[in-house]
Structure formats: structure tokens, C-alpha cells
mmCIF file of the N, C-alpha and C atoms, coordinates in Angstrom:
data_MODEL
# 
_entry.id   MODEL 
# 
loop_
_atom_site.group_PDB 
_atom_site.id 
_atom_site.type_symbol 
_atom_site.label_atom_id 
_atom_site.label_alt_id 
_atom_site.label_comp_id 
_atom_site.label_asym_id 
_atom_site.label_entity_id 
_atom_site.label_seq_id 
_atom_site.pdbx_PDB_ins_code 
_atom_site.Cartn_x 
_atom_site.Cartn_y 
_atom_site.Cartn_z 
_atom_site.occupancy 
_atom_site.B_iso_or_equiv 
_atom_site.pdbx_formal_charge 
_atom_site.auth_seq_id 
_atom_site.auth_comp_id 
_atom_site.auth_asym_id 
_atom_site.auth_atom_id 
_atom_site.pdbx_PDB_model_num 
ATOM 1   N N  . MET A 1 1  ? 128.477 -0.460 -79.323 1.00 0.00 ? 1  MET A N  1 
ATOM 2   C CA . MET A 1 1  ? 128.993 -1.199 -78.206 1.00 0.00 ? 1  MET A CA 1 
ATOM 3   C C  . MET A 1 1  ? 128.125 -1.921 -77.451 1.00 0.00 ? 1  MET A C  1 
ATOM 4   N N  . LEU A 1 2  ? 128.509 -3.039 -76.746 1.00 0.00 ? 2  LEU A N  1 
ATOM 5   C CA . LEU A 1 2  ? 127.815 -4.068 -76.122 1.00 0.00 ? 2  LEU A CA 1 
ATOM 6   C C  . LEU A 1 2  ? 127.188 -3.565 -74.683 1.00 0.00 ? 2  LEU A C  1 
ATOM 7   N N  . ALA A 1 3  ? 127.796 -2.632 -74.164 1.00 0.00 ? 3  ALA A N  1 
ATOM 8   C CA . ALA A 1 3  ? 127.256 -2.029 -73.060 1.00 0.00 ? 3  ALA A CA 1 
ATOM 9   C C  . ALA A 1 3  ? 126.077 -1.352 -73.175 1.00 0.00 ? 3  ALA A C  1 
ATOM 10  N N  . GLY A 1 4  ? 125.393 -0.834 -74.345 1.00 0.00 ? 4  GLY A N  1 
ATOM 11  C CA . GLY A 1 4  ? 124.472 -0.196 -74.588 1.00 0.00 ? 4  GLY A CA 1 
ATOM 12  C C  . GLY A 1 4  ? 123.256 -1.171 -74.664 1.00 0.00 ? 4  GLY A C  1 
ATOM 13  N N  . THR A 1 5  ? 123.460 -2.316 -75.257 1.00 0.00 ? 5  THR A N  1 
ATOM 14  C CA . THR A 1 5  ? 122.523 -3.465 -75.597 1.00 0.00 ? 5  THR A CA 1 
ATOM 15  C C  . THR A 1 5  ? 122.181 -4.001 -74.286 1.00 0.00 ? 5  THR A C  1 
ATOM 16  N N  . VAL A 1 6  ? 123.090 -4.184 -73.203 1.00 0.00 ? 6  VAL A N  1 
ATOM 17  C CA . VAL A 1 6  ? 122.890 -4.889 -72.123 1.00 0.00 ? 6  VAL A CA 1 
ATOM 18  C C  . VAL A 1 6  ? 122.282 -4.034 -70.973 1.00 0.00 ? 6  VAL A C  1 
ATOM 19  N N  . HIS A 1 7  ? 122.496 -2.812 -71.234 1.00 0.00 ? 7  HIS A N  1 
ATOM 20  C CA . HIS A 1 7  ? 122.315 -1.798 -70.102 1.00 0.00 ? 7  HIS A CA 1 
ATOM 21  C C  . HIS A 1 7  ? 120.776 -2.058 -69.464 1.00 0.00 ? 7  HIS A C  1 
ATOM 22  N N  . ALA A 1 8  ? 119.764 -2.382 -70.240 1.00 0.00 ? 8  ALA A N  1 
ATOM 23  C CA . ALA A 1 8  ? 118.438 -2.321 -69.700 1.00 0.00 ? 8  ALA A CA 1 
ATOM 24  C C  . ALA A 1 8  ? 118.183 -3.416 -68.880 1.00 0.00 ? 8  ALA A C  1 
ATOM 25  N N  . ALA A 1 9  ? 118.858 -4.519 -69.061 1.00 0.00 ? 9  ALA A N  1 
ATOM 26  C CA . ALA A 1 9  ? 118.829 -5.695 -68.455 1.00 0.00 ? 9  ALA A CA 1 
ATOM 27  C C  . ALA A 1 9  ? 119.621 -5.816 -67.001 1.00 0.00 ? 9  ALA A C  1 
ATOM 28  N N  . HIS A 1 10 ? 120.901 -5.507 -67.317 1.00 0.00 ? 10 HIS A N  1 
ATOM 29  C CA . HIS A 1 10 ? 122.106 -5.403 -66.418 1.00 0.00 ? 10 HIS A CA 1 
ATOM 30  C C  . HIS A 1 10 ? 122.817 -4.288 -66.388 1.00 0.00 ? 10 HIS A C  1 
ATOM 31  N N  . PRO A 1 11 ? 122.524 -3.296 -65.623 1.00 0.00 ? 11 PRO A N  1 
ATOM 32  C CA . PRO A 1 11 ? 123.184 -1.931 -65.413 1.00 0.00 ? 11 PRO A CA 1 
ATOM 33  C C  . PRO A 1 11 ? 124.694 -2.132 -65.023 1.00 0.00 ? 11 PRO A C  1 
ATOM 34  N N  . GLU A 1 12 ? 124.652 -3.259 -64.102 1.00 0.00 ? 12 GLU A N  1 
ATOM 35  C CA . GLU A 1 12 ? 126.343 -3.367 -63.525 1.00 0.00 ? 12 GLU A CA 1 
ATOM 36  C C  . GLU A 1 12 ? 127.013 -3.968 -64.549 1.00 0.00 ? 12 GLU A C  1 
ATOM 37  N N  . ARG A 1 13 ? 126.635 -4.879 -65.552 1.00 0.00 ? 13 ARG A N  1 
ATOM 38  C CA . ARG A 1 13 ? 127.403 -5.416 -66.466 1.00 0.00 ? 13 ARG A CA 1 
ATOM 39  C C  . ARG A 1 13 ? 127.696 -4.510 -67.441 1.00 0.00 ? 13 ARG A C  1 
ATOM 40  N N  . SER A 1 14 ? 126.888 -3.622 -67.714 1.00 0.00 ? 14 SER A N  1 
ATOM 41  C CA . SER A 1 14 ? 127.365 -2.469 -69.045 1.00 0.00 ? 14 SER A CA 1 
ATOM 42  C C  . SER A 1 14 ? 128.477 -1.602 -68.224 1.00 0.00 ? 14 SER A C  1 
ATOM 43  N N  . ASP A 1 15 ? 128.464 -1.367 -66.990 1.00 0.00 ? 15 ASP A N  1 
ATOM 44  C CA . ASP A 1 15 ? 129.551 -0.637 -66.243 1.00 0.00 ? 15 ASP A CA 1 
ATOM 45  C C  . ASP A 1 15 ? 130.834 -1.355 -66.555 1.00 0.00 ? 15 ASP A C  1 
ATOM 46  N N  . ARG A 1 16 ? 130.848 -2.799 -66.276 1.00 0.00 ? 16 ARG A N  1 
ATOM 47  C CA . ARG A 1 16 ? 132.057 -3.506 -66.422 1.00 0.00 ? 16 ARG A CA 1 
ATOM 48  C C  . ARG A 1 16 ? 132.545 -3.718 -67.824 1.00 0.00 ? 16 ARG A C  1 
ATOM 49  N N  . TYR A 1 17 ? 131.527 -3.614 -68.711 1.00 0.00 ? 17 TYR A N  1 
ATOM 50  C CA . TYR A 1 17 ? 131.970 -3.715 -70.321 1.00 0.00 ? 17 TYR A CA 1 
ATOM 51  C C  . TYR A 1 17 ? 132.828 -2.417 -70.643 1.00 0.00 ? 17 TYR A C  1 
ATOM 52  N N  . VAL A 1 18 ? 132.551 -1.268 -70.050 1.00 0.00 ? 18 VAL A N  1 
ATOM 53  C CA . VAL A 1 18 ? 133.092 0.014  -70.223 1.00 0.00 ? 18 VAL A CA 1 
ATOM 54  C C  . VAL A 1 18 ? 134.516 0.127  -69.747 1.00 0.00 ? 18 VAL A C  1 
ATOM 55  N N  . GLN A 1 19 ? 134.489 -0.562 -68.249 1.00 0.00 ? 19 GLN A N  1 
ATOM 56  C CA . GLN A 1 19 ? 136.074 -0.817 -67.784 1.00 0.00 ? 19 GLN A CA 1 
ATOM 57  C C  . GLN A 1 19 ? 136.827 -1.538 -68.419 1.00 0.00 ? 19 GLN A C  1 
ATOM 58  N N  . ILE A 1 20 ? 136.122 -2.621 -68.970 1.00 0.00 ? 20 ILE A N  1 
ATOM 59  C CA . ILE A 1 20 ? 136.946 -3.511 -69.960 1.00 0.00 ? 20 ILE A CA 1 
ATOM 60  C C  . ILE A 1 20 ? 137.667 -2.771 -71.020 1.00 0.00 ? 20 ILE A C  1 
ATOM 61  N N  . ALA A 1 21 ? 136.746 -2.308 -71.712 1.00 0.00 ? 21 ALA A N  1 
ATOM 62  C CA . ALA A 1 21 ? 137.060 -1.382 -73.240 1.00 0.00 ? 21 ALA A CA 1 
ATOM 63  C C  . ALA A 1 21 ? 138.227 -0.195 -72.595 1.00 0.00 ? 21 ALA A C  1 
ATOM 64  N N  . ARG A 1 22 ? 138.253 0.486  -71.770 1.00 0.00 ? 22 ARG A N  1 
ATOM 65  C CA . ARG A 1 22 ? 138.904 1.337  -71.174 1.00 0.00 ? 22 ARG A CA 1 
ATOM 66  C C  . ARG A 1 22 ? 140.346 0.754  -70.936 1.00 0.00 ? 22 ARG A C  1 
ATOM 67  N N  . LYS A 1 23 ? 140.328 -0.341 -70.297 1.00 0.00 ? 23 LYS A N  1 
ATOM 68  C CA . LYS A 1 23 ? 141.652 -1.061 -69.938 1.00 0.00 ? 23 LYS A CA 1 
ATOM 69  C C  . LYS A 1 23 ? 142.263 -1.510 -71.049 1.00 0.00 ? 23 LYS A C  1 
ATOM 70  N N  . ILE A 1 24 ? 141.517 -1.892 -72.156 1.00 0.00 ? 24 ILE A N  1 
ATOM 71  C CA . ILE A 1 24 ? 142.328 -2.542 -73.380 1.00 0.00 ? 24 ILE A CA 1 
ATOM 72  C C  . ILE A 1 24 ? 142.615 -1.309 -74.157 1.00 0.00 ? 24 ILE A C  1 
ATOM 73  N N  . CYS A 1 25 ? 142.152 -0.112 -74.121 1.00 0.00 ? 25 CYS A N  1 
ATOM 74  C CA . CYS A 1 25 ? 142.710 0.956  -74.838 1.00 0.00 ? 25 CYS A CA 1 
ATOM 75  C C  . CYS A 1 25 ? 144.012 1.361  -74.027 1.00 0.00 ? 25 CYS A C  1 
ATOM 76  N N  . THR A 1 26 ? 144.039 1.494  -72.833 1.00 0.00 ? 26 THR A N  1 
ATOM 77  C CA . THR A 1 26 ? 145.330 2.025  -72.407 1.00 0.00 ? 26 THR A CA 1 
ATOM 78  C C  . THR A 1 26 ? 146.537 0.916  -72.406 1.00 0.00 ? 26 THR A C  1 
ATOM 79  N N  . ARG A 1 27 ? 146.173 -0.510 -72.421 1.00 0.00 ? 27 ARG A N  1 
ATOM 80  C CA . ARG A 1 27 ? 147.222 -1.467 -72.498 1.00 0.00 ? 27 ARG A CA 1 
ATOM 81  C C  . ARG A 1 27 ? 148.016 -1.468 -73.891 1.00 0.00 ? 27 ARG A C  1 
ATOM 82  N N  . THR A 1 28 ? 147.005 -1.152 -74.831 1.00 0.00 ? 28 THR A N  1 
ATOM 83  C CA . THR A 1 28 ? 147.444 -1.291 -76.081 1.00 0.00 ? 28 THR A CA 1 
ATOM 84  C C  . THR A 1 28 ? 147.951 -0.005 -76.703 1.00 0.00 ? 28 THR A C  1 
ATOM 85  N N  . ARG A 1 29 ? 147.565 1.004  -75.949 1.00 0.00 ? 29 ARG A N  1 
ATOM 86  C CA . ARG A 1 29 ? 147.932 2.458  -76.216 1.00 0.00 ? 29 ARG A CA 1 
ATOM 87  C C  . ARG A 1 29 ? 147.314 2.811  -77.727 1.00 0.00 ? 29 ARG A C  1 
ATOM 88  N N  . VAL A 1 30 ? 146.037 2.588  -77.682 1.00 0.00 ? 30 VAL A N  1 
ATOM 89  C CA . VAL A 1 30 ? 145.063 2.922  -78.843 1.00 0.00 ? 30 VAL A CA 1 
ATOM 90  C C  . VAL A 1 30 ? 144.145 4.023  -78.453 1.00 0.00 ? 30 VAL A C  1 
ATOM 91  N N  . ARG A 1 31 ? 143.863 5.044  -79.015 1.00 0.00 ? 31 ARG A N  1 
ATOM 92  C CA . ARG A 1 31 ? 143.087 5.783  -78.580 1.00 0.00 ? 31 ARG A CA 1 
ATOM 93  C C  . ARG A 1 31 ? 141.368 5.344  -79.005 1.00 0.00 ? 31 ARG A C  1 
ATOM 94  N N  . MET A 1 32 ? 140.603 5.705  -78.105 1.00 0.00 ? 32 MET A N  1 
ATOM 95  C CA . MET A 1 32 ? 139.270 5.100  -78.247 1.00 0.00 ? 32 MET A CA 1 
ATOM 96  C C  . MET A 1 32 ? 138.622 6.227  -79.122 1.00 0.00 ? 32 MET A C  1 
ATOM 97  N N  . PRO A 1 33 ? 137.634 5.634  -79.938 1.00 0.00 ? 33 PRO A N  1 
ATOM 98  C CA . PRO A 1 33 ? 137.022 6.610  -80.988 1.00 0.00 ? 33 PRO A CA 1 
ATOM 99  C C  . PRO A 1 33 ? 135.982 7.428  -80.139 1.00 0.00 ? 33 PRO A C  1 
ATOM 100 N N  . ARG A 1 34 ? 136.088 8.750  -80.694 1.00 0.00 ? 34 ARG A N  1 
ATOM 101 C CA . ARG A 1 34 ? 135.178 9.895  -79.975 1.00 0.00 ? 34 ARG A CA 1 
ATOM 102 C C  . ARG A 1 34 ? 133.867 9.461  -79.789 1.00 0.00 ? 34 ARG A C  1 
ATOM 103 N N  . PRO A 1 35 ? 133.159 8.683  -80.862 1.00 0.00 ? 35 PRO A N  1 
ATOM 104 C CA . PRO A 1 35 ? 131.612 8.325  -80.206 1.00 0.00 ? 35 PRO A CA 1 
ATOM 105 C C  . PRO A 1 35 ? 131.544 7.413  -79.227 1.00 0.00 ? 35 PRO A C  1 
ATOM 106 N N  . LEU A 1 36 ? 132.511 6.505  -78.895 1.00 0.00 ? 36 LEU A N  1 
ATOM 107 C CA . LEU A 1 36 ? 132.360 5.634  -77.848 1.00 0.00 ? 36 LEU A CA 1 
ATOM 108 C C  . LEU A 1 36 ? 132.816 6.470  -76.542 1.00 0.00 ? 36 LEU A C  1 
ATOM 109 N N  . LYS A 1 37 ? 133.847 7.059  -76.633 1.00 0.00 ? 37 LYS A N  1 
ATOM 110 C CA . LYS A 1 37 ? 134.389 7.911  -75.688 1.00 0.00 ? 37 LYS A CA 1 
ATOM 111 C C  . LYS A 1 37 ? 133.319 8.766  -74.770 1.00 0.00 ? 37 LYS A C  1 
ATOM 112 N N  . ARG A 1 38 ? 132.316 9.218  -75.739 1.00 0.00 ? 38 ARG A N  1 
ATOM 113 C CA . ARG A 1 38 ? 131.093 10.103 -75.136 1.00 0.00 ? 38 ARG A CA 1 
ATOM 114 C C  . ARG A 1 38 ? 130.087 9.081  -74.332 1.00 0.00 ? 38 ARG A C  1 
ATOM 115 N N  . LEU A 1 39 ? 130.186 7.865  -74.302 1.00 0.00 ? 39 LEU A N  1 
ATOM 116 C CA . LEU A 1 39 ? 129.219 6.881  -73.983 1.00 0.00 ? 39 LEU A CA 1 
ATOM 117 C C  . LEU A 1 39 ? 129.553 6.509  -72.451 1.00 0.00 ? 39 LEU A C  1 
ATOM 118 N N  . PHE A 1 40 ? 130.598 7.175  -71.804 1.00 0.00 ? 40 PHE A N  1 
ATOM 119 C CA . PHE A 1 40 ? 130.843 6.790  -70.468 1.00 0.00 ? 40 PHE A CA 1 
ATOM 120 C C  . PHE A 1 40 ? 131.578 8.045  -69.617 1.00 0.00 ? 40 PHE A C  1 
ATOM 121 N N  . CYS A 1 41 ? 131.268 7.900  -68.477 1.00 0.00 ? 41 CYS A N  1 
ATOM 122 C CA . CYS A 1 41 ? 131.742 9.155  -67.626 1.00 0.00 ? 41 CYS A CA 1 
ATOM 123 C C  . CYS A 1 41 ? 133.140 9.055  -67.357 1.00 0.00 ? 41 CYS A C  1 
ATOM 124 N N  . ARG A 1 42 ? 133.776 10.224 -67.533 1.00 0.00 ? 42 ARG A N  1 
ATOM 125 C CA . ARG A 1 42 ? 135.230 10.273 -67.538 1.00 0.00 ? 42 ARG A CA 1 
ATOM 126 C C  . ARG A 1 42 ? 135.698 10.208 -66.161 1.00 0.00 ? 42 ARG A C  1 
ATOM 127 N N  . HIS A 1 43 ? 134.814 10.447 -65.065 1.00 0.00 ? 43 HIS A N  1 
ATOM 128 C CA . HIS A 1 43 ? 135.241 10.406 -63.660 1.00 0.00 ? 43 HIS A CA 1 
ATOM 129 C C  . HIS A 1 43 ? 134.936 9.233  -62.925 1.00 0.00 ? 43 HIS A C  1 
ATOM 130 N N  . CYS A 1 44 ? 133.901 8.568  -63.117 1.00 0.00 ? 44 CYS A N  1 
ATOM 131 C CA . CYS A 1 44 ? 133.437 7.483  -62.255 1.00 0.00 ? 44 CYS A CA 1 
ATOM 132 C C  . CYS A 1 44 ? 133.572 6.314  -63.302 1.00 0.00 ? 44 CYS A C  1 
ATOM 133 N N  . GLY A 1 45 ? 133.730 6.426  -64.583 1.00 0.00 ? 45 GLY A N  1 
ATOM 134 C CA . GLY A 1 45 ? 133.589 5.317  -65.489 1.00 0.00 ? 45 GLY A CA 1 
ATOM 135 C C  . GLY A 1 45 ? 132.281 4.255  -65.824 1.00 0.00 ? 45 GLY A C  1 
ATOM 136 N N  . SER A 1 46 ? 131.373 5.042  -65.282 1.00 0.00 ? 46 SER A N  1 
ATOM 137 C CA . SER A 1 46 ? 129.990 4.324  -65.438 1.00 0.00 ? 46 SER A CA 1 
ATOM 138 C C  . SER A 1 46 ? 129.402 4.640  -67.067 1.00 0.00 ? 46 SER A C  1 
ATOM 139 N N  . PHE A 1 47 ? 128.730 3.645  -67.423 1.00 0.00 ? 47 PHE A N  1 
ATOM 140 C CA . PHE A 1 47 ? 128.106 3.786  -68.781 1.00 0.00 ? 47 PHE A CA 1 
ATOM 141 C C  . PHE A 1 47 ? 127.127 4.995  -68.571 1.00 0.00 ? 47 PHE A C  1 
ATOM 142 N N  . LEU A 1 48 ? 126.959 5.799  -69.708 1.00 0.00 ? 48 LEU A N  1 
ATOM 143 C CA . LEU A 1 48 ? 126.066 7.047  -69.445 1.00 0.00 ? 48 LEU A CA 1 
ATOM 144 C C  . LEU A 1 48 ? 124.727 6.801  -70.244 1.00 0.00 ? 48 LEU A C  1 
ATOM 145 N N  . SER A 1 49 ? 123.764 6.176  -69.579 1.00 0.00 ? 49 SER A N  1 
ATOM 146 C CA . SER A 1 49 ? 122.435 5.901  -70.205 1.00 0.00 ? 49 SER A CA 1 
ATOM 147 C C  . SER A 1 49 ? 121.623 7.000  -70.225 1.00 0.00 ? 49 SER A C  1 
ATOM 148 N N  . PRO A 1 50 ? 120.651 7.297  -71.196 1.00 0.00 ? 50 PRO A N  1 
ATOM 149 C CA . PRO A 1 50 ? 119.583 8.234  -71.097 1.00 0.00 ? 50 PRO A CA 1 
ATOM 150 C C  . PRO A 1 50 ? 119.108 8.459  -69.595 1.00 0.00 ? 50 PRO A C  1 
ATOM 151 N N  . ALA A 1 51 ? 118.861 7.363  -68.891 1.00 0.00 ? 51 ALA A N  1 
ATOM 152 C CA . ALA A 1 51 ? 118.489 7.479  -67.482 1.00 0.00 ? 51 ALA A CA 1 
ATOM 153 C C  . ALA A 1 51 ? 119.179 7.953  -66.466 1.00 0.00 ? 51 ALA A C  1 
ATOM 154 N N  . GLY A 1 52 ? 120.447 7.867  -66.661 1.00 0.00 ? 52 GLY A N  1 
ATOM 155 C CA . GLY A 1 52 ? 121.605 8.170  -65.775 1.00 0.00 ? 52 GLY A CA 1 
ATOM 156 C C  . GLY A 1 52 ? 122.409 9.435  -66.096 1.00 0.00 ? 52 GLY A C  1 
ATOM 157 N N  . THR A 1 53 ? 121.827 10.144 -66.950 1.00 0.00 ? 53 THR A N  1 
ATOM 158 C CA . THR A 1 53 ? 122.197 11.611 -67.519 1.00 0.00 ? 53 THR A CA 1 
ATOM 159 C C  . THR A 1 53 ? 121.338 12.764 -67.444 1.00 0.00 ? 53 THR A C  1 
ATOM 160 N N  . ARG A 1 54 ? 122.070 13.816 -67.425 1.00 0.00 ? 54 ARG A N  1 
ATOM 161 C CA . ARG A 1 54 ? 121.044 15.347 -67.503 1.00 0.00 ? 54 ARG A CA 1 
ATOM 162 C C  . ARG A 1 54 ? 121.995 15.948 -68.652 1.00 0.00 ? 54 ARG A C  1 
ATOM 163 N N  . VAL A 1 55 ? 121.181 16.171 -69.735 1.00 0.00 ? 55 VAL A N  1 
ATOM 164 C CA . VAL A 1 55 ? 122.057 16.926 -70.771 1.00 0.00 ? 55 VAL A CA 1 
ATOM 165 C C  . VAL A 1 55 ? 121.184 18.296 -70.746 1.00 0.00 ? 55 VAL A C  1 
ATOM 166 N N  . ARG A 1 56 ? 122.190 19.414 -71.019 1.00 0.00 ? 56 ARG A N  1 
ATOM 167 C CA . ARG A 1 56 ? 121.874 20.715 -71.125 1.00 0.00 ? 56 ARG A CA 1 
ATOM 168 C C  . ARG A 1 56 ? 122.438 21.380 -72.111 1.00 0.00 ? 56 ARG A C  1 
ATOM 169 N N  . LEU A 1 57 ? 121.747 22.132 -73.036 1.00 0.00 ? 57 LEU A N  1 
ATOM 170 C CA . LEU A 1 57 ? 122.461 23.030 -74.061 1.00 0.00 ? 57 LEU A CA 1 
ATOM 171 C C  . LEU A 1 57 ? 122.205 24.403 -73.682 1.00 0.00 ? 57 LEU A C  1 
ATOM 172 N N  . ARG A 1 58 ? 123.417 25.187 -73.661 1.00 0.00 ? 58 ARG A N  1 
ATOM 173 C CA . ARG A 1 58 ? 123.628 26.681 -73.452 1.00 0.00 ? 58 ARG A CA 1 
ATOM 174 C C  . ARG A 1 58 ? 124.732 27.227 -73.970 1.00 0.00 ? 58 ARG A C  1 
ATOM 175 N N  . GLU A 1 59 ? 124.285 28.369 -74.713 1.00 0.00 ? 59 GLU A N  1 
ATOM 176 C CA . GLU A 1 59 ? 125.325 29.134 -75.351 1.00 0.00 ? 59 GLU A CA 1 
ATOM 177 C C  . GLU A 1 59 ? 126.485 28.326 -76.204 1.00 0.00 ? 59 GLU A C  1 
ATOM 178 N N  . GLY A 1 60 ? 126.215 27.146 -76.896 1.00 0.00 ? 60 GLY A N  1 
ATOM 179 C CA . GLY A 1 60 ? 127.348 26.606 -77.653 1.00 0.00 ? 60 GLY A CA 1 
ATOM 180 C C  . GLY A 1 60 ? 128.105 25.737 -76.992 1.00 0.00 ? 60 GLY A C  1 
ATOM 181 N N  . VAL A 1 61 ? 127.345 25.249 -75.743 1.00 0.00 ? 61 VAL A N  1 
ATOM 182 C CA . VAL A 1 61 ? 128.122 24.235 -74.818 1.00 0.00 ? 61 VAL A CA 1 
ATOM 183 C C  . VAL A 1 61 ? 126.892 23.091 -74.462 1.00 0.00 ? 61 VAL A C  1 
ATOM 184 N N  . LEU A 1 62 ? 127.340 21.850 -74.926 1.00 0.00 ? 62 LEU A N  1 
ATOM 185 C CA . LEU A 1 62 ? 126.692 20.858 -74.398 1.00 0.00 ? 62 LEU A CA 1 
ATOM 186 C C  . LEU A 1 62 ? 127.236 20.202 -73.184 1.00 0.00 ? 62 LEU A C  1 
ATOM 187 N N  . THR A 1 63 ? 126.281 20.307 -71.879 1.00 0.00 ? 63 THR A N  1 
ATOM 188 C CA . THR A 1 63 ? 126.742 19.918 -70.764 1.00 0.00 ? 63 THR A CA 1 
ATOM 189 C C  . THR A 1 63 ? 126.041 18.608 -70.357 1.00 0.00 ? 63 THR A C  1 
ATOM 190 N N  . THR A 1 64 ? 126.872 17.553 -70.282 1.00 0.00 ? 64 THR A N  1 
ATOM 191 C CA . THR A 1 64 ? 126.351 16.250 -69.594 1.00 0.00 ? 64 THR A CA 1 
ATOM 192 C C  . THR A 1 64 ? 126.768 15.972 -68.292 1.00 0.00 ? 64 THR A C  1 
ATOM 193 N N  . THR A 1 65 ? 125.513 15.925 -67.346 1.00 0.00 ? 65 THR A N  1 
ATOM 194 C CA . THR A 1 65 ? 126.071 15.315 -66.167 1.00 0.00 ? 65 THR A CA 1 
ATOM 195 C C  . THR A 1 65 ? 125.715 14.010 -65.609 1.00 0.00 ? 65 THR A C  1 
ATOM 196 N N  . CYS A 1 66 ? 126.692 13.213 -65.260 1.00 0.00 ? 66 CYS A N  1 
ATOM 197 C CA . CYS A 1 66 ? 126.491 11.862 -64.673 1.00 0.00 ? 66 CYS A CA 1 
ATOM 198 C C  . CYS A 1 66 ? 125.698 12.088 -63.154 1.00 0.00 ? 66 CYS A C  1 
ATOM 199 N N  . LEU A 1 67 ? 124.718 11.325 -63.314 1.00 0.00 ? 67 LEU A N  1 
ATOM 200 C CA . LEU A 1 67 ? 123.946 11.352 -61.932 1.00 0.00 ? 67 LEU A CA 1 
ATOM 201 C C  . LEU A 1 67 ? 124.078 10.440 -60.893 1.00 0.00 ? 67 LEU A C  1 
ATOM 202 N N  . LEU A 1 68 ? 125.409 9.607  -61.286 1.00 0.00 ? 68 LEU A N  1 
ATOM 203 C CA . LEU A 1 68 ? 125.946 8.741  -60.404 1.00 0.00 ? 68 LEU A CA 1 
ATOM 204 C C  . LEU A 1 68 ? 126.814 9.374  -59.670 1.00 0.00 ? 68 LEU A C  1 
ATOM 205 N N  . CYS A 1 69 ? 127.875 10.060 -60.156 1.00 0.00 ? 69 CYS A N  1 
ATOM 206 C CA . CYS A 1 69 ? 128.795 10.719 -59.296 1.00 0.00 ? 69 CYS A CA 1 
ATOM 207 C C  . CYS A 1 69 ? 128.842 12.248 -59.399 1.00 0.00 ? 69 CYS A C  1 
ATOM 208 N N  . GLY A 1 70 ? 127.940 13.048 -60.327 1.00 0.00 ? 70 GLY A N  1 
ATOM 209 C CA . GLY A 1 70 ? 127.567 14.137 -60.341 1.00 0.00 ? 70 GLY A CA 1 
ATOM 210 C C  . GLY A 1 70 ? 128.686 15.170 -60.771 1.00 0.00 ? 70 GLY A C  1 
ATOM 211 N N  . GLU A 1 71 ? 129.503 14.449 -61.581 1.00 0.00 ? 71 GLU A N  1 
ATOM 212 C CA . GLU A 1 71 ? 130.188 15.198 -62.304 1.00 0.00 ? 71 GLU A CA 1 
ATOM 213 C C  . GLU A 1 71 ? 129.757 15.779 -63.721 1.00 0.00 ? 71 GLU A C  1 
ATOM 214 N N  . GLN A 1 72 ? 130.330 16.835 -64.296 1.00 0.00 ? 72 GLN A N  1 
ATOM 215 C CA . GLN A 1 72 ? 129.960 17.479 -65.494 1.00 0.00 ? 72 GLN A CA 1 
ATOM 216 C C  . GLN A 1 72 ? 130.892 17.362 -66.544 1.00 0.00 ? 72 GLN A C  1 
ATOM 217 N N  . MET A 1 73 ? 130.515 17.000 -67.881 1.00 0.00 ? 73 MET A N  1 
ATOM 218 C CA . MET A 1 73 ? 131.327 17.013 -68.774 1.00 0.00 ? 73 MET A CA 1 
ATOM 219 C C  . MET A 1 73 ? 130.843 18.057 -69.754 1.00 0.00 ? 73 MET A C  1 
ATOM 220 N N  . ARG A 1 74 ? 131.605 18.812 -70.431 1.00 0.00 ? 74 ARG A N  1 
ATOM 221 C CA . ARG A 1 74 ? 131.263 19.844 -71.348 1.00 0.00 ? 74 ARG A CA 1 
ATOM 222 C C  . ARG A 1 74 ? 131.981 19.828 -72.692 1.00 0.00 ? 74 ARG A C  1 
ATOM 223 N N  . ARG A 1 75 ? 131.280 19.975 -73.647 1.00 0.00 ? 75 ARG A N  1 
ATOM 224 C CA . ARG A 1 75 ? 131.495 19.986 -75.044 1.00 0.00 ? 75 ARG A CA 1 
ATOM 225 C C  . ARG A 1 75 ? 131.019 21.143 -75.864 1.00 0.00 ? 75 ARG A C  1 
ATOM 226 N N  . PRO A 1 76 ? 131.735 21.519 -76.687 1.00 0.00 ? 76 PRO A N  1 
ATOM 227 C CA . PRO A 1 76 ? 131.213 22.738 -77.479 1.00 0.00 ? 76 PRO A CA 1 
ATOM 228 C C  . PRO A 1 76 ? 130.566 22.153 -78.626 1.00 0.00 ? 76 PRO A C  1 
ATOM 229 N N  . TYR A 1 77 ? 129.297 22.866 -79.157 1.00 0.00 ? 77 TYR A N  1 
ATOM 230 C CA . TYR A 1 77 ? 128.800 22.302 -80.324 1.00 0.00 ? 77 TYR A CA 1 
ATOM 231 C C  . TYR A 1 77 ? 128.287 23.516 -81.179 1.00 0.00 ? 77 TYR A C  1 
ATOM 232 N N  . ARG A 1 78 ? 128.107 23.214 -82.409 1.00 0.00 ? 78 ARG A N  1 
ATOM 233 C CA . ARG A 1 78 ? 127.657 24.350 -83.384 1.00 0.00 ? 78 ARG A CA 1 
ATOM 234 C C  . ARG A 1 78 ? 126.284 24.084 -83.466 1.00 0.00 ? 78 ARG A C  1 
ATOM 235 N N  . SER A 1 79 ? 125.393 25.093 -83.697 1.00 0.00 ? 79 SER A N  1 
ATOM 236 C CA . SER A 1 79 ? 123.951 24.955 -84.073 1.00 0.00 ? 79 SER A CA 1 
ATOM 237 C C  . SER A 1 79 ? 123.956 25.024 -85.641 1.00 0.00 ? 79 SER A C  1 
ATOM 238 N N  . GLY A 1 80 ? 122.821 24.508 -86.046 1.00 0.00 ? 80 GLY A N  1 
ATOM 239 C CA . GLY A 1 80 ? 122.806 24.282 -87.592 1.00 0.00 ? 80 GLY A CA 1 
ATOM 240 C C  . GLY A 1 80 ? 122.437 25.669 -88.332 1.00 0.00 ? 80 GLY A C  1 
ATOM 241 N N  . ASN A 1 81 ? 122.184 26.703 -87.548 1.00 0.00 ? 81 ASN A N  1 
ATOM 242 C CA . ASN A 1 81 ? 122.197 28.112 -88.120 1.00 0.00 ? 81 ASN A CA 1 
ATOM 243 C C  . ASN A 1 81 ? 123.433 28.822 -88.226 1.00 0.00 ? 81 ASN A C  1 
ATOM 244 N N  . ASP A 1 82 ? 124.585 28.273 -87.839 1.00 0.00 ? 82 ASP A N  1 
ATOM 245 C CA . ASP A 1 82 ? 125.871 28.922 -88.220 1.00 0.00 ? 82 ASP A CA 1 
ATOM 246 C C  . ASP A 1 82 ? 126.242 28.785 -89.460 1.00 0.00 ? 82 ASP A C  1 
# 
């Protein structure tokens, strides 16, 4: 995704790219692929860079916290030992 390559130089531009991608998906009624969906905050729409997030692993749940809006997104995960 273009937002990831531009984020180091222009963080505000990467947020705009995420906004445009979400708008295209809603207009054309196409689902955004899961790997791309995990690159932005569901609540504020900002690009989730490693510097702008906090990631925690606990009891089979991956919790990603957006440091801009403070919201948490939770996803289940399976460890390699299962």
C-alpha cells in the first residue's frame, strides 16, 4: 500500500491515502482485503505505523492500540504450539 511507503516522509499524506482507499471500497461495494484492513485504525481512520501503535499479546488475543485516538482493536490469534 502506498501509505506505508510515504509514511516516513509525510504522515498526513498516508492518512489521506487510507481515507481514499476506504472511500473507493465503500463506493464500489468491494471488501477491502484483510491484510490492508489491518493497516489502519477502524475508529479514526489513521494509518497504523509501528511508531503510532502499541501491540500486546495476551491469552490468544492480539490487541492493537491506536496512539492517536486511544481505541483498541482486538483480534484472536493462534500460537505455533497449538
